[in-house]
Biopython code that builds the backbone (N, CA, C, O; Angstrom):
import numpy as np
from Bio.PDB.StructureBuilder import StructureBuilder

atoms = [
    (1, "MET", "N", (-2.429, 7.124, -22.590)),
    (1, "MET", "CA", (-2.426, 8.170, -21.237)),
    (1, "MET", "C", (-2.075, 7.187, -20.058)),
    (1, "MET", "O", (-2.978, 6.504, -19.575)),
    (2, "SER", "N", (-0.854, 7.100, -19.607)),
    (2, "SER", "CA", (-1.114, 6.874, -17.770)),
    (2, "SER", "C", (-1.928, 7.394, -16.676)),
    (2, "SER", "O", (-2.464, 8.500, -16.602)),
    (3, "THR", "N", (-1.941, 6.328, -15.746)),
    (3, "THR", "CA", (-2.919, 6.885, -14.874)),
    (3, "THR", "C", (-2.394, 6.162, -13.529)),
    (3, "THR", "O", (-1.709, 5.139, -13.517)),
    (4, "ILE", "N", (-2.840, 6.878, -12.400)),
    (4, "ILE", "CA", (-2.481, 6.383, -11.455)),
    (4, "ILE", "C", (-3.694, 5.911, -10.541)),
    (4, "ILE", "O", (-4.862, 6.186, -10.814)),
    (5, "SER", "N", (-3.284, 5.136, -9.371)),
    (5, "SER", "CA", (-4.830, 4.928, -8.078)),
    (5, "SER", "C", (-4.456, 5.337, -7.528)),
    (5, "SER", "O", (-3.234, 5.425, -7.406)),
    (6, "VAL", "N", (-5.692, 6.086, -6.524)),
    (6, "VAL", "CA", (-5.811, 7.409, -5.441)),
    (6, "VAL", "C", (-6.734, 6.464, -4.533)),
    (6, "VAL", "O", (-7.801, 6.151, -5.062)),
    (7, "LYS", "N", (-6.511, 6.001, -3.355)),
    (7, "LYS", "CA", (-7.486, 5.612, -2.481)),
    (7, "LYS", "C", (-7.830, 6.988, -1.460)),
    (7, "LYS", "O", (-7.079, 7.482, -0.619)),
    (8, "VAL", "N", (-9.380, 7.469, -1.882)),
    (8, "VAL", "CA", (-9.899, 8.770, -1.105)),
    (8, "VAL", "C", (-10.951, 8.487, 0.068)),
    (8, "VAL", "O", (-12.115, 8.173, -0.181)),
    (9, "VAL", "N", (-10.471, 8.618, 1.313)),
    (9, "VAL", "CA", (-11.810, 8.415, 1.996)),
    (9, "VAL", "C", (-11.977, 9.709, 3.127)),
    (9, "VAL", "O", (-11.162, 10.383, 3.758)),
    (10, "PHE", "N", (-13.432, 9.684, 3.037)),
    (10, "PHE", "CA", (-13.848, 10.607, 3.468)),
    (10, "PHE", "C", (-14.623, 10.343, 5.090)),
    (10, "PHE", "O", (-15.067, 9.236, 5.394)),
    (11, "GLY", "N", (-14.675, 11.284, 5.825)),
    (11, "GLY", "CA", (-15.249, 11.189, 6.999)),
    (11, "GLY", "C", (-15.883, 12.418, 7.967)),
    (11, "GLY", "O", (-16.254, 13.471, 7.450)),
    (12, "GLY", "N", (-15.952, 12.233, 9.114)),
    (12, "GLY", "CA", (-16.798, 13.576, 10.027)),
    (12, "GLY", "C", (-18.082, 13.847, 9.307)),
    (12, "GLY", "O", (-18.641, 14.936, 9.444)),
    (13, "GLY", "N", (-18.606, 12.841, 8.497)),
    (13, "GLY", "CA", (-19.928, 13.375, 7.821)),
    (13, "GLY", "C", (-19.792, 13.512, 6.419)),
    (13, "GLY", "O", (-20.818, 13.481, 5.739)),
    (14, "LEU", "N", (-18.465, 13.689, 5.768)),
    (14, "LEU", "CA", (-18.756, 14.387, 4.376)),
    (14, "LEU", "C", (-19.027, 12.746, 3.721)),
    (14, "LEU", "O", (-19.671, 12.628, 2.679)),
    (15, "GLU", "N", (-18.597, 11.805, 4.278)),
    (15, "GLU", "CA", (-19.552, 10.417, 3.184)),
    (15, "GLU", "C", (-20.797, 10.635, 2.882)),
    (15, "GLU", "O", (-21.070, 10.048, 1.835)),
    (16, "GLN", "N", (-21.906, 11.354, 3.426)),
    (16, "GLN", "CA", (-23.057, 11.541, 2.965)),
    (16, "GLN", "C", (-23.188, 12.144, 2.156)),
    (16, "GLN", "O", (-24.360, 11.981, 1.815)),
    (17, "LEU", "N", (-22.397, 13.312, 1.071)),
    (17, "LEU", "CA", (-22.456, 13.729, 0.311)),
    (17, "LEU", "C", (-22.054, 12.623, -1.125)),
    (17, "LEU", "O", (-22.411, 12.855, -2.280)),
    (18, "PHE", "N", (-21.345, 11.575, -0.732)),
    (18, "PHE", "CA", (-20.471, 10.900, -1.890)),
    (18, "PHE", "C", (-21.492, 9.876, -1.701)),
    (18, "PHE", "O", (-20.919, 8.794, -1.570)),
    (19, "SER", "N", (-22.490, 9.777, -1.646)),
    (19, "SER", "CA", (-23.487, 8.448, -1.691)),
    (19, "SER", "C", (-23.474, 6.983, -0.558)),
    (19, "SER", "O", (-23.807, 5.799, -0.592)),
    (20, "ASN", "N", (-22.760, 8.129, 0.561)),
    (20, "ASN", "CA", (-22.495, 7.160, 1.855)),
    (20, "ASN", "C", (-21.771, 6.261, 1.937)),
    (20, "ASN", "O", (-22.051, 5.187, 2.470)),
    (21, "GLU", "N", (-20.506, 6.611, 1.317)),
    (21, "GLU", "CA", (-19.390, 5.852, 1.184)),
    (21, "GLU", "C", (-17.787, 6.332, 1.495)),
    (21, "GLU", "O", (-17.072, 7.151, 0.916)),
    (22, "LYS", "N", (-17.651, 5.837, 2.159)),
    (22, "LYS", "CA", (-16.467, 6.389, 2.959)),
    (22, "LYS", "C", (-15.078, 6.006, 2.056)),
    (22, "LYS", "O", (-14.331, 6.963, 1.849)),
    (23, "THR", "N", (-14.857, 5.299, 1.757)),
    (23, "THR", "CA", (-13.686, 4.799, 0.826)),
    (23, "THR", "C", (-13.843, 4.975, -0.699)),
    (23, "THR", "O", (-14.884, 4.498, -1.150)),
    (24, "HIS", "N", (-13.123, 5.488, -1.464)),
    (24, "HIS", "CA", (-13.080, 5.274, -3.028)),
    (24, "HIS", "C", (-12.106, 5.234, -3.634)),
    (24, "HIS", "O", (-11.340, 6.197, -3.639)),
    (25, "GLY", "N", (-11.829, 3.989, -4.390)),
    (25, "GLY", "CA", (-10.821, 3.692, -5.225)),
    (25, "GLY", "C", (-10.954, 4.230, -6.263)),
    (25, "GLY", "O", (-11.860, 3.784, -6.967)),
    (26, "ILE", "N", (-9.774, 5.910, -7.048)),
    (26, "ILE", "CA", (-9.942, 5.988, -7.951)),
    (26, "ILE", "C", (-9.093, 5.935, -8.879)),
    (26, "ILE", "O", (-8.068, 5.399, -8.458)),
    (27, "SER", "N", (-8.990, 6.334, -10.309)),
    (27, "SER", "CA", (-8.018, 6.598, -11.462)),
    (27, "SER", "C", (-7.705, 7.831, -11.808)),
    (27, "SER", "O", (-8.557, 8.504, -12.388)),
    (28, "LEU", "N", (-6.733, 8.243, -11.593)),
    (28, "LEU", "CA", (-6.425, 9.812, -12.352)),
    (28, "LEU", "C", (-5.578, 9.583, -13.547)),
    (28, "LEU", "O", (-4.906, 8.575, -13.767)),
    (29, "PRO", "N", (-5.675, 10.502, -14.196)),
    (29, "PRO", "CA", (-4.463, 10.937, -14.960)),
    (29, "PRO", "C", (-3.345, 10.860, -14.355)),
    (29, "PRO", "O", (-3.426, 10.806, -13.128)),
    (30, "SER", "N", (-2.252, 10.835, -14.842)),
    (30, "SER", "CA", (-0.895, 10.909, -14.133)),
    (30, "SER", "C", (-0.156, 12.050, -14.231)),
    (30, "SER", "O", (0.559, 12.597, -13.391)),
    (31, "GLN", "N", (-0.506, 12.448, -15.756)),
    (31, "GLN", "CA", (0.024, 14.232, -15.999)),
    (31, "GLN", "C", (-1.442, 15.017, -16.422)),
    (31, "GLN", "O", (-2.384, 14.316, -16.792)),
    (32, "ILE", "N", (-1.582, 16.472, -16.349)),
    (32, "ILE", "CA", (-2.866, 17.228, -16.676)),
    (32, "ILE", "C", (-1.395, 18.315, -17.527)),
    (32, "ILE", "O", (-0.167, 18.355, -17.452)),
    (33, "PRO", "N", (-2.592, 19.105, -18.352)),
    (33, "PRO", "CA", (-2.118, 19.639, -18.950)),
    (33, "PRO", "C", (-1.666, 21.106, -18.244)),
    (33, "PRO", "O", (-2.327, 21.685, -17.383)),
    (34, "VAL", "N", (-0.192, 21.640, -18.896)),
    (34, "VAL", "CA", (0.305, 22.829, -18.067)),
    (34, "VAL", "C", (-1.039, 23.720, -17.842)),
    (34, "VAL", "O", (-1.468, 23.824, -16.693)),
    (35, "THR", "N", (-1.576, 24.235, -18.703)),
    (35, "THR", "CA", (-2.716, 25.189, -18.530)),
    (35, "THR", "C", (-4.025, 24.866, -18.290)),
    (35, "THR", "O", (-4.925, 25.639, -18.618)),
    (36, "TRP", "N", (-4.294, 23.534, -17.614)),
    (36, "TRP", "CA", (-5.261, 23.513, -16.729)),
    (36, "TRP", "C", (-5.743, 24.224, -15.721)),
    (36, "TRP", "O", (-4.994, 24.081, -14.755)),
    (37, "ASP", "N", (-6.888, 25.120, -15.414)),
    (37, "ASP", "CA", (-7.404, 25.295, -14.566)),
    (37, "ASP", "C", (-8.791, 25.018, -13.678)),
    (37, "ASP", "O", (-9.805, 24.567, -14.210)),
    (38, "PRO", "N", (-8.727, 25.267, -12.590)),
    (38, "PRO", "CA", (-10.239, 24.471, -12.039)),
    (38, "PRO", "C", (-11.409, 24.933, -12.585)),
    (38, "PRO", "O", (-12.367, 24.242, -12.237)),
    (39, "SER", "N", (-11.758, 26.078, -13.496)),
    (39, "SER", "CA", (-12.465, 26.620, -13.966)),
    (39, "SER", "C", (-12.733, 25.276, -15.298)),
    (39, "SER", "O", (-13.794, 24.860, -15.766)),
    (40, "GLN", "N", (-11.743, 25.001, -15.511)),
    (40, "GLN", "CA", (-12.468, 23.983, -16.793)),
    (40, "GLN", "C", (-12.549, 22.999, -16.904)),
    (40, "GLN", "O", (-12.027, 22.161, -16.168)),
    (41, "VAL", "N", (-13.417, 22.732, -18.123)),
    (41, "VAL", "CA", (-14.342, 21.044, -17.425)),
    (41, "VAL", "C", (-13.115, 20.178, -17.243)),
    (41, "VAL", "O", (-11.938, 20.377, -17.543)),
    (42, "ILE", "N", (-13.822, 19.005, -16.580)),
    (42, "ILE", "CA", (-12.517, 18.241, -15.823)),
    (42, "ILE", "C", (-11.703, 17.297, -17.099)),
    (42, "ILE", "O", (-10.487, 17.119, -17.022)),
    (43, "LYS", "N", (-12.398, 16.810, -18.091)),
    (43, "LYS", "CA", (-12.085, 15.887, -19.437)),
    (43, "LYS", "C", (-10.987, 16.657, -20.010)),
    (43, "LYS", "O", (-10.983, 17.820, -20.415)),
    (44, "ILE", "N", (-9.771, 15.519, -19.953)),
    (44, "ILE", "CA", (-8.211, 16.024, -20.050)),
    (44, "ILE", "C", (-8.103, 15.400, -21.535)),
    (44, "ILE", "O", (-8.293, 14.186, -21.451)),
    (45, "SER", "N", (-7.899, 15.743, -22.664)),
    (45, "SER", "CA", (-8.204, 14.634, -23.659)),
    (45, "SER", "C", (-7.101, 15.862, -24.939)),
    (45, "SER", "O", (-7.369, 16.107, -26.115)),
    (46, "GLY", "N", (-5.882, 16.395, -24.094)),
    (46, "GLY", "CA", (-5.149, 17.127, -24.896)),
    (46, "GLY", "C", (-4.429, 16.437, -25.718)),
    (46, "GLY", "O", (-4.704, 15.240, -25.634)),
    (47, "THR", "N", (-3.392, 16.742, -26.698)),
    (47, "THR", "CA", (-2.498, 16.319, -27.724)),
    (47, "THR", "C", (-1.736, 15.899, -27.187)),
    (47, "THR", "O", (-1.834, 16.019, -25.966)),
    (48, "GLN", "N", (-0.513, 15.154, -27.739)),
    (48, "GLN", "CA", (0.313, 14.509, -27.607)),
    (48, "GLN", "C", (1.608, 15.098, -27.050)),
    (48, "GLN", "O", (2.416, 14.588, -26.274)),
    (49, "SER", "N", (1.606, 16.497, -27.735)),
    (49, "SER", "CA", (2.295, 17.313, -27.725)),
    (49, "SER", "C", (2.040, 18.414, -26.701)),
    (49, "SER", "O", (2.976, 19.185, -26.488)),
    (50, "GLU", "N", (1.224, 18.540, -26.229)),
    (50, "GLU", "CA", (1.212, 19.704, -25.351)),
    (50, "GLU", "C", (1.731, 19.272, -23.839)),
    (50, "GLU", "O", (1.538, 18.152, -23.366)),
    (51, "GLU", "N", (2.264, 20.100, -23.317)),
    (51, "GLU", "CA", (3.010, 20.483, -22.018)),
    (51, "GLU", "C", (2.487, 19.922, -21.068)),
    (51, "GLU", "O", (1.483, 20.576, -20.787)),
    (52, "LYS", "N", (2.627, 18.784, -20.177)),
    (52, "LYS", "CA", (2.332, 18.312, -19.079)),
    (52, "LYS", "C", (2.941, 18.778, -18.180)),
    (52, "LYS", "O", (4.100, 19.188, -18.236)),
    (53, "ARG", "N", (1.904, 18.764, -16.819)),
    (53, "ARG", "CA", (2.223, 18.433, -15.279)),
    (53, "ARG", "C", (1.723, 17.610, -14.386)),
    (53, "ARG", "O", (0.514, 17.409, -14.501)),
    (54, "PRO", "N", (2.490, 16.848, -13.183)),
    (54, "PRO", "CA", (2.000, 16.048, -12.790)),
    (54, "PRO", "C", (0.651, 16.707, -11.985)),
    (54, "PRO", "O", (0.427, 17.876, -11.670)),
    (55, "VAL", "N", (-0.291, 15.264, -11.749)),
    (55, "VAL", "CA", (-1.287, 15.985, -11.294)),
    (55, "VAL", "C", (-1.421, 15.931, -9.668)),
    (55, "VAL", "O", (-0.857, 15.049, -9.020)),
    (56, "ASN", "N", (-2.204, 16.935, -9.077)),
    (56, "ASN", "CA", (-2.504, 17.390, -7.970)),
    (56, "ASN", "C", (-3.456, 17.422, -7.158)),
    (56, "ASN", "O", (-4.428, 17.240, -7.891)),
    (57, "ILE", "N", (-4.023, 17.589, -5.601)),
    (57, "ILE", "CA", (-4.851, 17.674, -5.255)),
    (57, "ILE", "C", (-5.869, 18.664, -5.577)),
    (57, "ILE", "O", (-6.955, 18.387, -5.069)),
    (58, "THR", "N", (-5.850, 19.710, -6.253)),
    (58, "THR", "CA", (-6.067, 20.915, -6.903)),
    (58, "THR", "C", (-7.119, 19.848, -7.539)),
    (58, "THR", "O", (-8.191, 19.616, -6.981)),
    (59, "TYR", "N", (-6.775, 19.296, -8.605)),
    (59, "TYR", "CA", (-7.111, 18.392, -9.686)),
    (59, "TYR", "C", (-8.135, 17.652, -9.488)),
    (59, "TYR", "O", (-9.165, 17.463, -10.135)),
    (60, "LEU", "N", (-7.501, 17.017, -7.942)),
    (60, "LEU", "CA", (-8.275, 15.486, -7.033)),
    (60, "LEU", "C", (-10.021, 16.499, -7.088)),
    (60, "LEU", "O", (-11.055, 16.314, -7.730)),
    (61, "ILE", "N", (-9.573, 17.612, -6.007)),
    (61, "ILE", "CA", (-10.663, 17.958, -5.542)),
    (61, "ILE", "C", (-11.680, 18.475, -6.438)),
    (61, "ILE", "O", (-12.881, 18.491, -6.166)),
    (62, "HIS", "N", (-11.184, 18.879, -7.468)),
    (62, "HIS", "CA", (-12.313, 19.116, -9.163)),
    (62, "HIS", "C", (-13.237, 18.272, -9.479)),
    (62, "HIS", "O", (-14.448, 18.433, -9.626)),
    (63, "TRP", "N", (-12.303, 16.978, -9.612)),
    (63, "TRP", "CA", (-12.419, 15.529, -10.330)),
    (63, "TRP", "C", (-13.505, 15.225, -9.066)),
    (63, "TRP", "O", (-14.679, 15.278, -9.432)),
    (64, "LEU", "N", (-13.290, 14.912, -7.622)),
    (64, "LEU", "CA", (-14.070, 14.339, -6.825)),
    (64, "LEU", "C", (-15.664, 15.486, -7.086)),
    (64, "LEU", "O", (-16.674, 14.845, -7.377)),
    (65, "LYS", "N", (-15.777, 16.480, -7.020)),
    (65, "LYS", "CA", (-16.827, 17.441, -7.331)),
    (65, "LYS", "C", (-17.576, 17.041, -8.768)),
    (65, "LYS", "O", (-18.788, 16.867, -8.890)),
    (66, "GLU", "N", (-16.966, 16.975, -9.416)),
    (66, "GLU", "CA", (-17.731, 16.929, -11.118)),
    (66, "GLU", "C", (-18.460, 15.198, -11.042)),
    (66, "GLU", "O", (-19.627, 14.854, -11.226)),
    (67, "HIS", "N", (-17.232, 14.361, -10.699)),
    (67, "HIS", "CA", (-17.717, 12.865, -10.608)),
    (67, "HIS", "C", (-18.221, 12.250, -9.709)),
    (67, "HIS", "O", (-18.977, 11.408, -10.194)),
    (68, "LEU", "N", (-18.207, 12.210, -8.417)),
    (68, "LEU", "CA", (-18.430, 11.573, -7.327)),
    (68, "LEU", "C", (-19.306, 12.134, -6.470)),
    (68, "LEU", "O", (-20.094, 11.454, -5.812)),
    (69, "LEU", "N", (-19.233, 13.524, -6.402)),
    (69, "LEU", "CA", (-19.590, 14.001, -5.398)),
    (69, "LEU", "C", (-21.180, 14.027, -5.899)),
    (69, "LEU", "O", (-21.312, 14.093, -7.121)),
    (70, "LYS", "N", (-22.642, 13.973, -4.957)),
    (70, "LYS", "CA", (-23.638, 13.799, -5.630)),
    (70, "LYS", "C", (-24.679, 14.854, -4.785)),
    (70, "LYS", "O", (-25.849, 14.794, -5.165)),
    (71, "GLU", "N", (-24.411, 15.739, -3.767)),
    (71, "GLU", "CA", (-25.414, 16.964, -3.528)),
    (71, "GLU", "C", (-24.381, 17.721, -2.587)),
    (71, "GLU", "O", (-23.372, 17.292, -2.026)),
    (72, "ARG", "N", (-24.943, 18.952, -2.595)),
    (72, "ARG", "CA", (-24.532, 20.152, -1.681)),
    (72, "ARG", "C", (-23.411, 20.313, -2.097)),
    (72, "ARG", "O", (-22.613, 19.747, -1.350)),
    (73, "SER", "N", (-22.739, 21.012, -3.270)),
    (73, "SER", "CA", (-21.096, 21.031, -3.279)),
    (73, "SER", "C", (-20.536, 21.720, -2.640)),
    (73, "SER", "O", (-19.353, 21.545, -2.349)),
    (74, "GLU", "N", (-21.492, 23.039, -2.112)),
    (74, "GLU", "CA", (-21.185, 24.065, -1.494)),
    (74, "GLU", "C", (-20.222, 23.845, 0.268)),
    (74, "GLU", "O", (-19.301, 24.445, 0.822)),
    (75, "LEU", "N", (-21.124, 22.621, 0.618)),
    (75, "LEU", "CA", (-20.274, 21.758, 1.715)),
    (75, "LEU", "C", (-19.062, 20.777, 1.542)),
    (75, "LEU", "O", (-18.539, 20.130, 2.450)),
    (76, "PHE", "N", (-18.685, 20.778, 0.138)),
    (76, "PHE", "CA", (-17.252, 20.650, -0.060)),
    (76, "PHE", "C", (-16.037, 21.254, -0.604)),
    (76, "PHE", "O", (-14.875, 21.342, -0.206)),
    (77, "GLU", "N", (-16.637, 21.618, -1.577)),
    (77, "GLU", "CA", (-15.368, 22.667, -2.089)),
    (77, "GLU", "C", (-16.182, 24.268, -2.313)),
    (77, "GLU", "O", (-17.304, 24.465, -2.778)),
    (78, "GLU", "N", (-15.115, 25.345, -1.771)),
    (78, "GLU", "CA", (-15.495, 26.625, -2.226)),
    (78, "GLU", "C", (-14.088, 27.231, -2.393)),
    (78, "GLU", "O", (-12.966, 27.133, -1.896)),
    (79, "GLY", "N", (-14.661, 27.824, -3.238)),
    (79, "GLY", "CA", (-13.073, 29.104, -4.532)),
    (79, "GLY", "C", (-11.930, 28.061, -4.605)),
    (79, "GLY", "O", (-10.766, 28.269, -4.262)),
    (80, "GLY", "N", (-12.434, 26.914, -5.100)),
    (80, "GLY", "CA", (-11.200, 26.017, -5.861)),
    (80, "GLY", "C", (-10.682, 24.920, -4.833)),
    (80, "GLY", "O", (-10.066, 23.928, -5.223)),
    (81, "THR", "N", (-10.949, 25.143, -3.601)),
    (81, "THR", "CA", (-10.564, 24.517, -2.236)),
    (81, "THR", "C", (-11.298, 24.006, -1.789)),
    (81, "THR", "O", (-12.469, 24.189, -2.120)),
    (82, "VAL", "N", (-10.933, 23.094, -0.792)),
    (82, "VAL", "CA", (-12.063, 22.527, -0.074)),
    (82, "VAL", "C", (-12.317, 23.540, 1.302)),
    (82, "VAL", "O", (-11.525, 24.101, 2.059)),
    (83, "ARG", "N", (-13.752, 23.491, 1.243)),
    (83, "ARG", "CA", (-14.315, 24.726, 1.988)),
    (83, "ARG", "C", (-12.993, 24.536, 4.026)),
    (83, "ARG", "O", (-12.231, 23.783, 4.632)),
    (84, "PRO", "N", (-13.672, 25.882, 4.082)),
    (84, "PRO", "CA", (-13.223, 26.021, 5.780)),
    (84, "PRO", "C", (-13.497, 24.797, 6.346)),
    (84, "PRO", "O", (-14.476, 24.274, 5.814)),
    (85, "GLY", "N", (-12.897, 24.010, 7.408)),
    (85, "GLY", "CA", (-13.607, 23.095, 8.294)),
    (85, "GLY", "C", (-13.138, 21.861, 8.058)),
    (85, "GLY", "O", (-13.035, 21.027, 8.957)),
    (86, "ILE", "N", (-12.684, 21.548, 6.337)),
    (86, "ILE", "CA", (-12.518, 20.127, 6.613)),
    (86, "ILE", "C", (-10.499, 19.972, 6.678)),
    (86, "ILE", "O", (-9.642, 20.752, 6.263)),
    (87, "LEU", "N", (-10.410, 19.038, 7.167)),
    (87, "LEU", "CA", (-8.967, 18.184, 7.458)),
    (87, "LEU", "C", (-8.674, 17.692, 6.178)),
    (87, "LEU", "O", (-9.597, 17.177, 5.548)),
    (88, "VAL", "N", (-7.668, 17.751, 5.730)),
    (88, "VAL", "CA", (-7.423, 17.094, 4.571)),
    (88, "VAL", "C", (-5.781, 16.782, 4.962)),
    (88, "VAL", "O", (-4.919, 17.606, 5.269)),
    (89, "LEU", "N", (-5.628, 14.878, 4.805)),
    (89, "LEU", "CA", (-4.623, 14.578, 5.200)),
    (89, "LEU", "C", (-3.975, 13.488, 3.505)),
    (89, "LEU", "O", (-4.635, 12.668, 2.867)),
    (90, "VAL", "N", (-2.652, 13.904, 3.283)),
    (90, "VAL", "CA", (-2.169, 13.082, 2.594)),
    (90, "VAL", "C", (-1.095, 11.988, 3.231)),
    (90, "VAL", "O", (-0.012, 12.290, 3.732)),
    (91, "ASN", "N", (-1.656, 10.606, 3.093)),
    (91, "ASN", "CA", (-0.984, 9.431, 3.610)),
    (91, "ASN", "C", (-0.642, 9.919, 5.405)),
    (91, "ASN", "O", (0.457, 9.964, 5.958)),
    (92, "ASP", "N", (-1.676, 10.157, 5.846)),
    (92, "ASP", "CA", (-1.490, 10.226, 7.182)),
    (92, "ASP", "C", (-0.905, 11.676, 7.496)),
    (92, "ASP", "O", (-0.548, 11.847, 8.661)),
    (93, "THR", "N", (-0.756, 12.765, 6.592)),
    (93, "THR", "CA", (0.047, 14.096, 7.337)),
    (93, "THR", "C", (-0.936, 14.776, 6.452)),
    (93, "THR", "O", (-1.559, 14.531, 5.419)),
    (94, "ASP", "N", (-0.758, 16.020, 7.567)),
    (94, "ASP", "CA", (-1.729, 17.343, 7.045)),
    (94, "ASP", "C", (-1.041, 17.997, 5.659)),
    (94, "ASP", "O", (0.093, 18.385, 5.376)),
    (95, "TRP", "N", (-2.215, 17.924, 5.004)),
    (95, "TRP", "CA", (-1.830, 18.799, 3.691)),
    (95, "TRP", "C", (-1.066, 19.780, 3.743)),
    (95, "TRP", "O", (-0.270, 20.052, 2.844)),
    (96, "GLU", "N", (-1.197, 20.398, 4.734)),
    (96, "GLU", "CA", (-0.116, 21.594, 4.941)),
    (96, "GLU", "C", (1.065, 21.837, 4.996)),
    (96, "GLU", "O", (1.509, 22.974, 4.839)),
    (97, "LEU", "N", (1.968, 20.540, 5.289)),
    (97, "LEU", "CA", (2.931, 19.934, 5.531)),
    (97, "LEU", "C", (3.437, 19.332, 4.004)),
    (97, "LEU", "O", (4.527, 18.831, 3.728)),
    (98, "GLU", "N", (2.578, 19.499, 3.359)),
    (98, "GLU", "CA", (2.512, 18.851, 1.853)),
    (98, "GLU", "C", (2.523, 20.093, 0.642)),
    (98, "GLU", "O", (3.066, 19.846, -0.435)),
    (99, "GLY", "N", (1.971, 21.262, 0.858)),
    (99, "GLY", "CA", (1.616, 22.281, -0.552)),
    (99, "GLY", "C", (0.589, 22.363, -0.931)),
    (99, "GLY", "O", (0.326, 22.808, -2.048)),
    (100, "GLU", "N", (-0.660, 21.764, 0.290)),
    (100, "GLU", "CA", (-1.886, 21.623, 0.376)),
    (100, "GLU", "C", (-2.062, 21.216, -1.085)),
    (100, "GLU", "O", (-1.556, 20.181, -1.518)),
    (101, "GLY", "N", (-3.141, 22.450, -2.205)),
    (101, "GLY", "CA", (-3.413, 21.279, -3.413)),
    (101, "GLY", "C", (-2.574, 21.363, -4.628)),
    (101, "GLY", "O", (-2.808, 20.856, -5.726)),
    (102, "ASP", "N", (-1.534, 22.099, -4.256)),
    (102, "ASP", "CA", (0.013, 21.457, -5.415)),
    (102, "ASP", "C", (0.595, 20.643, -5.009)),
    (102, "ASP", "O", (1.731, 20.765, -5.467)),
    (103, "TYR", "N", (0.524, 19.623, -4.240)),
    (103, "TYR", "CA", (0.809, 18.525, -3.781)),
    (103, "TYR", "C", (0.643, 17.749, -4.841)),
    (103, "TYR", "O", (-0.397, 17.740, -5.499)),
    (104, "GLU", "N", (1.759, 16.968, -5.113)),
    (104, "GLU", "CA", (1.715, 16.100, -6.455)),
    (104, "GLU", "C", (1.368, 14.587, -6.235)),
    (104, "GLU", "O", (2.244, 13.884, -5.733)),
    (105, "LEU", "N", (-0.128, 13.895, -6.650)),
    (105, "LEU", "CA", (-0.170, 12.814, -5.767)),
    (105, "LEU", "C", (0.963, 12.031, -6.782)),
    (105, "LEU", "O", (1.749, 12.458, -7.627)),
    (106, "LYS", "N", (0.606, 10.506, -6.205)),
    (106, "LYS", "CA", (1.589, 9.705, -6.502)),
    (106, "LYS", "C", (0.724, 8.140, -6.410)),
    (106, "LYS", "O", (-0.195, 7.812, -5.660)),
    (107, "ASP", "N", (1.299, 7.504, -7.291)),
    (107, "ASP", "CA", (0.059, 6.194, -7.640)),
    (107, "ASP", "C", (0.372, 5.788, -6.064)),
    (107, "ASP", "O", (1.413, 6.004, -5.444)),
    (108, "ASN", "N", (-1.075, 5.007, -5.505)),
    (108, "ASN", "CA", (-1.368, 4.693, -3.742)),
    (108, "ASN", "C", (-0.917, 5.540, -3.174)),
    (108, "ASN", "O", (0.053, 5.177, -2.508)),
    (109, "ASP", "N", (-1.252, 6.996, -3.065)),
    (109, "ASP", "CA", (-1.631, 7.771, -1.927)),
    (109, "ASP", "C", (-2.909, 7.697, -1.831)),
    (109, "ASP", "O", (-3.724, 7.733, -2.752)),
    (110, "GLU", "N", (-3.136, 7.571, -0.487)),
    (110, "GLU", "CA", (-4.364, 7.785, 0.537)),
    (110, "GLU", "C", (-4.577, 9.240, 0.720)),
    (110, "GLU", "O", (-3.678, 9.876, 1.270)),
    (111, "ILE", "N", (-5.755, 9.905, 0.291)),
    (111, "ILE", "CA", (-5.929, 10.971, 0.837)),
    (111, "ILE", "C", (-7.791, 11.258, 1.546)),
    (111, "ILE", "O", (-8.813, 10.907, 0.956)),
    (112, "VAL", "N", (-7.743, 11.840, 2.661)),
    (112, "VAL", "CA", (-8.254, 11.427, 3.292)),
    (112, "VAL", "C", (-9.090, 13.127, 3.678)),
    (112, "VAL", "O", (-8.314, 13.970, 4.128)),
    (113, "PHE", "N", (-10.632, 13.583, 3.494)),
    (113, "PHE", "CA", (-11.015, 14.345, 3.387)),
    (113, "PHE", "C", (-12.056, 14.225, 5.216)),
    (113, "PHE", "O", (-12.995, 13.487, 5.515)),
    (114, "ILE", "N", (-11.571, 14.934, 5.769)),
    (114, "ILE", "CA", (-12.781, 14.551, 7.235)),
    (114, "ILE", "C", (-13.270, 16.329, 7.400)),
    (114, "ILE", "O", (-12.655, 17.350, 7.094)),
    (115, "SER", "N", (-14.402, 16.158, 7.912)),
    (115, "SER", "CA", (-15.080, 17.503, 8.223)),
    (115, "SER", "C", (-15.101, 18.128, 9.632)),
    (115, "SER", "O", (-15.719, 17.610, 10.562)),
    (116, "THR", "N", (-14.511, 19.078, 9.722)),
    (116, "THR", "CA", (-14.375, 19.299, 11.356)),
    (116, "THR", "C", (-15.595, 20.032, 12.230)),
    (116, "THR", "O", (-15.852, 20.156, 13.427)),
    (117, "LEU", "N", (-16.222, 20.463, 10.931)),
    (117, "LEU", "CA", (-17.825, 20.942, 11.607)),
    (117, "LEU", "C", (-19.044, 19.730, 12.016)),
    (117, "LEU", "O", (-19.270, 18.598, 11.589)),
    (118, "HIS", "N", (-19.688, 20.609, 13.074)),
    (118, "HIS", "CA", (-20.441, 19.785, 13.479)),
    (118, "HIS", "C", (-21.781, 20.610, 13.482)),
    (118, "HIS", "O", (-21.662, 21.783, 13.835)),
    (119, "GLY", "N", (-23.151, 20.131, 13.111)),
    (119, "GLY", "CA", (-23.976, 20.876, 13.348)),
    (119, "GLY", "C", (-24.913, 20.736, 14.548)),
    (119, "GLY", "O", (-24.765, 19.592, 14.979)),
    (120, "GLY", "N", (-25.968, 21.522, 15.397)),
    (120, "GLY", "CA", (-26.257, 21.229, 16.145)),
    (120, "GLY", "C", (-27.638, 21.650, 16.753)),
    (120, "GLY", "O", (-28.001, 21.194, 17.837)),
]
sb = StructureBuilder()
sb.init_structure("model")
sb.init_model(0)
sb.init_chain("A")
sb.init_seg("    ")
for serial, (resi, resn, name, xyz) in enumerate(atoms, 1):
    if name == "N":
        sb.init_residue(resn, " ", resi, " ")
    sb.init_atom(name, np.array(xyz, "f"), 0.0, 1.0, " ", f" {name:<3s}", serial, name[0])
structure = sb.get_structure()
């Protein structure tokens, strides 16, 4: 199975949910089953004949939640995407300009998650 490498960066306090580490280099499958949906377990182990599509940010969000998030998932993910108040940048561009969760990840992409919510 082919993989891609993605750099994930957390800021604005989100790094506290991810072992207090701001930067993570992760490897993801380059293709996921067309039938994958966020409610499925993240493990990808389909047959070679199964139809595939490029991995996207929606998959990344769920992968992060299942593999790196250490506590309080409700502060990161809500309803299958990041919760309101989290800015997502794809290679320094707002993800809204890139298709949000449908953005197809490419090798060496940098995805930044920044919390814009501040307690007081």
